[in-house]
N, C-alpha and C positions, 0 to 999 in steps of 0.2 A: 723498545730495545734498551738494554742496560748500557749505560755510558757514565762519563764523569758527571754530566748534568742531570741524569735521571737514573734512579735505582728501582728496579722492578722485581717483584716477587709475587707469584700466584696471581698474575694479572693486575696487581696494584702497583702503581708507580709513585715514587716520592722524588721531589725535585730538589736539586741544589739551588736554592733561591738566589744565589749570586749571579747565575747565568741562565736560569730557566724557571718559569712558573706555569707553563702551559701543560695541559694533559697530565695532571698529577693530582694526588689526593688533596694537596694543600692549595690548589689553584685559587679558590675563592678567598681564603684567608690571605694568601700572598698578594692577591690583587689589591685588597684593601690596604695591606702594608705598603705596597708600592704607591698607592694613591696618597697615603699619609706622607710618605717620603717625598713625593713630588711637592706637596704643600710646604713641608718643612724646608726642604732644599731650596725651593723657590723663594721663600721668605728670607732664608739665610743668605742666599746669593744676592737678592735685591738689596738687603741691608748692607752687605759687604760692598757692593758696587757704589751705592749712594754715599756711604760713609767714607769710603776710600776716595771717591771723586771729590767730596767736600773737603777732605783734608789736603789732597794734592793740589786742587785747582782753586780753592777758595782761601785756604789757610796757608798754602805755599809749602806744604810738607814735601818730603821726597822719600823714595823707597830705599835709598842707600845713603850712608853717611859719607860725604865728600870732604870732611874736615881734615885737619892736619894728620900726618902720618904718625900712627901710634904703634906700628909694628903688627897691626892686625890686618888680615886680608878680608875676612868675612865681617862686614860692618853694616848689617841691615838695620834699618829703623824698625824696631820691634813691632809696633802696632801696625804701621802702614804695610810692611812686607807681609805680616800675618794676614791682614785683610785681603791682600791680593791672592794669596794662596787659598784662603777660605772661599773667596769668590769662585776661583777655578774649580775647587772641589765641589762646591754646590752645583755649579752648572753641569759638570760631568756626572755627578750622582743623579741629578734630575733626568738627564738624557738616558742614563742607564735604565731607570725605571720606566721611562717612555718606551724604550726598546723592548723591555720585557712585557709590558702591557699590550702593546701593539704587535708583538711578536715579529719584529723586523730586525735586520742585521743579525741573522741567525748563526753566523759563524762563531763558534765557541772560542776560538783563539782571539777574535776581535772583542767579544763580550768580556772575556777574562782580562784582556789588556785594559779595556775601558773601565771596568770595575776597579781594577788594581790601581790604575793611574789616578783615579779620583781619590782613593784612600791615601795614596802617596802624598797628594797635595794637602790633605787634612793633617797628616802627620808632619809634613814639612812646615805648615803654618805654626804649629806648636814649637817645632824645632827652631824656627827663626825667632820666635819670642824668647826661647831659651838662650839663643846666641846673643841677642840684644842684652838680656840681663847679665849673662856671663861676661860680655865685653865691658859692661859698666862696672861690674865688680872687679875685673882685672885692672881697671884704671884707678881704683881707689887706693889711696896712700895712707900710711900710718894706721892701718887697721890690724888688730891683733889676729893671729891665725893665718892659715895658708890662703894665698890668693892665686888663682890661675893666671898664667901669663897669657898675653894675646895670642901667642902661637899655640899654646895648649888649647885655648878656646877654638882656634881655627881647626886644629886637627880633630878634636872630639866633636865639635859642632859639624864639621864636614862629614865625618863618618855617620853621625845621626841623620844628617840631611840627605845624603846621596845614597846610602845603603838600600833603602826601599826601592828607589828608582832603578838601581843597578842589579840588585840581587833578587828582590821579591818579584819584580816585574818579569824577569827571565823565567823564574819557576812558574809563575802564573800563566804566561803565554805558552810555555812548553806544555803545561798540563792541558791547556785549551787545544793546542794542535793535536795532541794525542787523545783527546776526549772520547773519540769513537773508535779509533784504529787500534789503540793499545790502552784499554781501560785500566788495567792493573798498574801500569807505569804512570799513567796520568794521576791516578789516586795517590800513588806513592809521592809524586811530585807535589801534590796538593798538601799532603801531610808535612813534607819538608818546608813548603812555602809558609805554612802557618806556624810551624815551629820557629822559623826566622822572625815572623811578626811578633810572636810571644817574647822572644829575647829583646828585640828592638824596642817594643813598647814598654817592657819592664824597665829597661835601661833608661829610656827617655823620661818616663815618669819619675824615676829616682833622681835623675839629674835636674828636672824642673823643680822637684820638691826641695832638693838641697840648695839650688841657686836661689829659689824664692825665699826660703827661710834665711839664708845668708844675707840677701839684700835687705829684707825687712829688718833684720837685727841691726844692720849698718845704718839704715835710715832712722830707726828709732833711737839709736845711740847718738846719731848726728843731730837730731832735733830735740833732744831733751831740754835744750836751752829754751825752747818755745814755751815750756811750762811757765817760765818766769815772765814771759812777755804776753801771755794771754792768747797765744795762737796755737797751742798744742792740739786742741781738738780739730782745728782746720787741717793741720799737718797729718794727723792721724787718719782723717777721712781719705786722704790721698793714699796713704799706706794701705788702708783697708781695701781699696780697689785692686791693688797689686795682689793682696792676699786672696781676694775673691777669684781673680783670673787664674792665679796659680793653682788654687784649690780645684777649680773647675777642670783645668787641664790635667792635673794629676789624677783626679777621679775618672775622667774620660779615658785617658791613655792606659791607666792600669785596668780599667774596666774592659777595654778592648783587648788588653793582654790576656785577661782571664777568659774572655770569649774565644780568642784564638787558641788558648791552651786547651780548652774543652774541644774545640773543633779539630785540633791536631790529634788529640788522644781518642776522641769518641765521634769522629765525623760520621761514620756509617750508622752508628746507633742514633745519633741526633737526627739525621736526615730521615731515617725509617720511623721515627716517632713523630706523628703529626703535630701534637701539641708542643713538644720540645722544639721541633723544627720551626714552627710559627713564632714561638717565644724568642728563640735565638735569632731568627731572621729579623724580627721587629727591633730587637736591641742592636743588631749589627747595622741595619740600614739607618736607624734614626739617632743613634748615640752621638755621632759626630755633628749632625745637624742641630740637635738641641744644644750641644755645648757651644757651637758657633754662635747661635742666637743669644745664648746667655752671656757669652763674652762680649758681644757687641752691645748688649743692653747695659752691661757694666761700664763700657767705654762711654756710651751716650749719656747715661744718667748720673755721671760722676759730679762731684761738687764743682761749681764754677771757679775757674782759676782766679778770677778777680777777687774772690773772697778768701783766698788762701795766700797770706803774706809770704809764706815760705816759698811759693812758686813764682813770685813776681820778679821781674828783671830789675836791674838798676835803672832808675829814672835817667832819661837822657835829656829831658827838658827841664823847665823850671819846676821846682817842687820845694816843699818845706817838710819839716820834721813831722808834721801832723798828717800829711797826705803824700804818700809816696807811690801812688798807683800810676802805672804806666802801661796803657793798653796797647797791645799789638806791636811791641818793640822787642828787640833782642840785642843784648850787649855781648861782647866777646872779650875774653881775657887777652893778655899779651900773647898767649900761645894759640889763640884763635878758638877757644872752646866756647860753646854757647853758655851764657850765664843763666838763661831762662827766657821763656817767652810767655807773655800774658795775653789773654783774650777774654772777652766777656761772655762767650758762649760755652755750652757744656760739651762740645764735641772734641775739645782738645784733650788728648790723653797722652800717649806715647810712653807710658810709665812716667809721663811728665808730672803726674801727681806725686811721684816719689823721686824718680831718677833725676829730673830737672831740678828738684828742690835741693839736691845735695850740692848744687853750685850756685844757688840763689843768694843774693846779698842785698840787704836793705840799705838804701842810699844814705838815709839819715844816720843809721848806725855806723856805716863806714866813715862818714864824715867825722863823727865823734871820735872814731878810732884814729883817724889821721891826725886830728887835733891833739889827741892824747899822746900819739907817738912823737909829734913835733915838740910837745912840752917835755917829753921824756928826754929827747935828744938835745934840747936847748940847755945851755949852761945855767946853773942857778947859783948866784954868788953867795946866797945864804946857806946853801946845802950842796957843797961840791959833790960831783958824781963819784960813786963808789965803783971800783972795778969788780966788786963781787956781785953787783946787781945784774939781773938778767934783762937783756934788751928784747923787745918784741922782735919776732922774725919778720922778714920783709914780706913773706907770703901769707901772713895772717890776714884774714879778711875782715874780722870783726872781733871785739872783745869777747863775744859769746861763741865764736866759731868753734866747731868741733875739729879735732885733729883730722877727721875724715875729709878729704878733698878729692874730687875727681880729676882725672887727667883730661886731655883734650878730646876725648871721645864724645861726640855729639849724640844726643838722644832725639 
């Protein structure tokens, strides 16, 4: 019977692989696509859970920034909150494939909701990463060009984050409810549904690309001084990780936008073409899972923080100018912001490779700066002070410090 889930003509039926794979021309191919999705989603979900658990319970990370008030309402920790949403997406996506293979939970409204809810969390994970980057940029000071205020980030980020849950899910469930009773209306709702996905993914991809480029340029400008100190390569390796994650997200989100655009405009033709349907279904089911695994590999295999001087915190114990390593400590400035956290393992990320480095200060360098400032302020009988001389600012962190400084937003 013709329905939203199955289109039949001359005794041959083609399935909408989002909610049905049984008794149709593509059954065997979609079965293997679902098996592959179970494997990818299972691996991605397991990696997300293990990595998130390690960061939360071993390293002491949190999902939300509880630092000083900066005027921002949405203050997720980018990587940790992203991992949580990716874990939920992977579990839901895996279960959806199980439902289709075993042909259980046959209610199309439920299957539509389950499929949609999983995609919402994948989209939400990327959005939380974007919000974390945007809040970091909004706290940067003395940077040329426009910077978004925390409230602008809250509004734009909130729209991106909640619109799929509120808008897309309603269209998806409504189409599922009418899947058999009013096929034409259900198909019209499906077209509108994926038109909304096209707009949302296109906008999110553009926002992630802009924020990523903006952040990388800020970090590169901030750390040009490391060329003189022999640590530039180490700093760049951290920036490279941000570039890799941003690039993966932009490709995935824009790729999904293209898929949704084709599905919006040519849904009937795609479903009725066996090869086209299998190709589109394979992309649709596995694009998010592959991107999730790639992003987590980038997080795990990053450079060790202990080898990156730009990411070290100020030493809190005994140290000398030749050895300023301080593993597992975090200092805070007068306003309570984290100066940086160091660890000897490779699991620490958080944009920590770049975001935390914008606030890192080398202790020996700072001590030299303090001594220099005291010498500047002390009267010199042989050379009376000139009122035309420029005094160092109180908030300068080092003689090499970039004018870029972050506010109290914690990463």
